[in-house]
C-alpha positions as CSV (number, residue, x, y, z in Angstrom):
1,M,-0.3,-0.3,0.5
2,D,2.8,2.3,0.8
3,E,4.0,2.0,-2.3
4,Y,0.8,3.2,-4.4
5,T,0.8,6.1,-1.9
6,D,4.2,7.6,-2.9
7,L,3.8,6.6,-6.5
8,E,0.5,8.7,-5.7
9,A,2.1,11.4,-3.8
10,L,4.9,11.3,-6.5
11,S,1.9,11.7,-9.7
12,H,0.5,15.0,-7.7
13,R,4.3,16.6,-6.9
14,A,4.4,16.1,-10.5
15,L,1.4,17.3,-12.2
16,C,1.7,20.4,-9.4
17,D,5.7,20.7,-10.0
18,M,4.3,21.3,-14.7
19,A,2.0,23.7,-13.5
20,Q,4.0,25.9,-12.3
21,V,6.8,25.4,-15.3
22,R,4.3,25.3,-17.6
23,P,3.5,29.0,-18.5
24,V,7.1,29.8,-19.2
25,L,7.1,26.9,-21.6
26,D,3.4,28.4,-23.5
27,K,5.8,31.9,-23.9
28,I,9.3,30.4,-25.6
29,A,8.1,27.3,-26.7
30,D,7.3,28.5,-30.6
31,K,9.6,28.7,-33.5
32,W,10.8,32.4,-33.7
33,T,11.0,33.0,-29.4
34,I,13.6,31.1,-29.5
35,L,15.8,32.1,-32.2
36,I,15.0,35.7,-30.8
37,L,17.0,34.2,-27.7
38,T,19.1,33.4,-29.1
39,V,20.2,36.7,-30.8
40,I,19.4,39.2,-28.0
41,C,21.4,36.4,-24.9
42,P,25.0,37.2,-26.5
43,K,24.2,41.1,-25.8
44,P,21.2,43.5,-26.1
45,S,19.7,44.4,-29.7
46,R,17.6,46.9,-31.0
47,F,14.0,45.7,-33.1
48,N,14.9,46.7,-36.6
49,E,18.9,44.6,-35.7
50,L,16.5,41.9,-34.7
51,K,14.6,41.9,-37.8
52,R,18.1,42.0,-39.5
53,R,19.5,38.8,-38.2
54,L,16.4,37.3,-38.1
55,D,15.8,37.0,-41.4
56,G,12.0,35.9,-43.2
57,I,10.4,37.0,-40.0
58,T,7.8,39.7,-40.2
59,H,7.3,43.0,-37.9
60,K,3.7,41.6,-36.4
61,A,6.0,38.3,-35.4
62,L,8.4,39.6,-33.9
63,A,6.9,42.3,-31.8
64,D,4.7,40.3,-30.3
65,A,7.2,37.7,-29.4
66,L,8.7,40.7,-27.6
67,K,5.9,41.1,-25.9
68,R,5.1,37.7,-25.0
69,L,8.9,37.6,-23.7
């Protein structure tokens, strides 16, 4: 019986941990956000510089991704 109780407790804890992590994953889990982070992590960049470095991103997609971040 203790084994099942321990498994239930671990399962509940994992679900609680996921509830805390999920909002962060939702913010960074799209194509452009990861690419934006790889550009701005080494040094801050202005909007137009980011747009030039991220070939193919639209103005709206960049603006929306930056707002989410």
